[in-house]
N, C-alpha and C positions, 0 to 999 in steps of 0.2 A: 399453559404455553400462551394463551391469552392471557392471562394475567402476568404473567413475562413482559409479554410484548406493550402491556399499560404500563408499565414502568419507567421514569422518568428520563434513566437514561438509556433505554432502550428507543425511546421517543425522539429522545437529541438524535439516535442515531438515522432511523429512519428517516426522521427529517433533514441529515447529512444525505442520505440518499437519493432525496427528491432534489435534493440543492441538481443534481448533477445535468440532468436536461438543461435547464436554463447558464450552467457555466458552457455549456457544447455552445449552445445560441449565443452565447456571448461572443467567444474567439470565432465563431463562424459570421458572424457579422460586423466584425474588427471593434468589436467594444471591449477592449481589453482593460482598460480601469475596470469596467462591470463585472468582467472574468474576476479579478483579481479582488475584487470586494466580495464577489458568491466564495471563492477560493478561502480567503478569509475569516468567512463568519464559520462553511466550514471544518474548517479547523480548529473555529471556538468552541462550535459542540463540540469536537472530537475531544477535545479537554475537559469538556465543560462532564460529556455525559461519564467519562470515568472518574471526576472527582466527585458527582453526586452519587458515583454509584459507592465508594467509599465511605464519605460521609454519612450517606446514610442508608451506609448496608442492604443497598439494593444489587447487588452481584446475583447473575444470571447466568445458567449454560446459555440462554438464549444471545445472551449477550456479549459474551467471551467468542461464541461463534462469528456472528453481525457487526462486530465493532470492524474487527479487520479485512471483515470483507468489504464495509462499508470504504475502510483505509485504501486498500487497493484496489475496488471498481474507481472511485472518484480520482487515484492518481495515477491509473491506470487508463483511464478515462482524457485525461491530462495528454499526457504525453502522446496517446493516437492521436486527440483532436490538434494539438498542437504540428503534430508531424505531419498530416491529412490537409488542413485546411491550406498553413501558410509556409509550412517547415521551418516552423521558428525553431524547434528538435529537432535534429534532422535524424532522419529512418533510423540508420543504425542503430542510435541508441534506444529508440523508441523497442525496435525490433527485442535485442538483446533484453531490454527491461521487461519485457512481455515475456519473449524465449523461459527466461532464468522461473518466473511465476509459473506460468502453466506446465513448467515439469514438476519445478514442489507441486501445485495444488495434486497435478495428475500423479505421483510415486506416491504421495500422502494419503492421496485416496486410496490407492492398491493397498497401502501397509494398515489403513486403519479400517480397510473391508476385509483383509487378512486375519488381522484380528494380531497385527506383527507390533504396531504399534495403535496406543490408544488419544495419545495427546504428542503433539509434534511444535513445542514451545519456539518461538524464532530466536536468533541466538543477536549477541551483541551484534554481528555483523550484519546480520538481515535489518537489526536496527539502527544499526546506521548508515544502511541504503534506505530507509525509509526515510528516515531524516534529512538524507544529499537530494531525495526528489522532491519532499516536502520544501526545502529550499532553492532548489532550481525551478520549480512552476510558477512559486513570482517572481524570480529575476527572469524567467525569461518572458516573462509577460508586460510586466516594465519597461524590457529592452525595447519591447513595439512603440513604445510611447516617450521613452525618455532618451537624449543621447551621451547621458553624463558617463564618466568613464567607470565609475564604479558600480554601475547596473549593469553594465554591459560585461565586466573580470566577473562579478559575479555569477554571469547567466556559465560563464565558462566555466566557471570554476565546479559550480555547479554541476555541471554535467560530467565534467573530467570525473569528482567524485563521486556520482553515481555509476560510471560505467567501470573504476575499478575498482566501487564496492559488488556491484551487481556481480562482478566476477568473481571478485574472492569470498562473496558472500556464497555466492552459485557453487563453486568449490567447496566450502567448509560443508554446506547441505552435504552434497550429495557423500565427502567424508561419513557426515556424520547418517546419514540415509545405510550407507554400504556398511558402516557399525553398526549398526540398529537389524539388518538382517542377516547381519554375521552371526549378534548375536540370539537375534530372534533362533535360529538355523543352532544353535548349541545348546540352547536352551527346550530346544524341539529333541534334538538326540537325546540331554541327559532324562527326559520325560518318558522318553520311548521304551 
């Protein structure tokens, strides 16, 4: 486990986790360009960790779990902070994003603990939702320092896309999970 932790991709992922308190402080202090810079650097580390893992064949089991956790923590924290401190993103959007993610984590943990499912891969709708959130955060930060119309249009389109994809991907995950339960029940009945 320690050896996996020392791999370059996993170190970059840990670095991304270390950026979270600094981006929170920047937003709380109204330092939106600093927050944007930290968020962009964190995004670059996200791209680099995956690239390094592939190029140097350093894919690890730890990295497979740590990378999406770091992504979710960073994005969820940004939505929470942008709602809590200055209402930059409205609370209903943040509550919707959090509710979907918490529901998925709880249900997947139960499925994993009960042995029904060992691997739960994100769907293309889930990935699209993550992309929408990644795009929305910089636009929301930029909208605090710029009056440019395209920035405000980008922020609103990002929020609308995030809401729509959160709902659709949430429904899609529920359908997938229901199918997993049904399939697991069939398998159990066949082996009994």
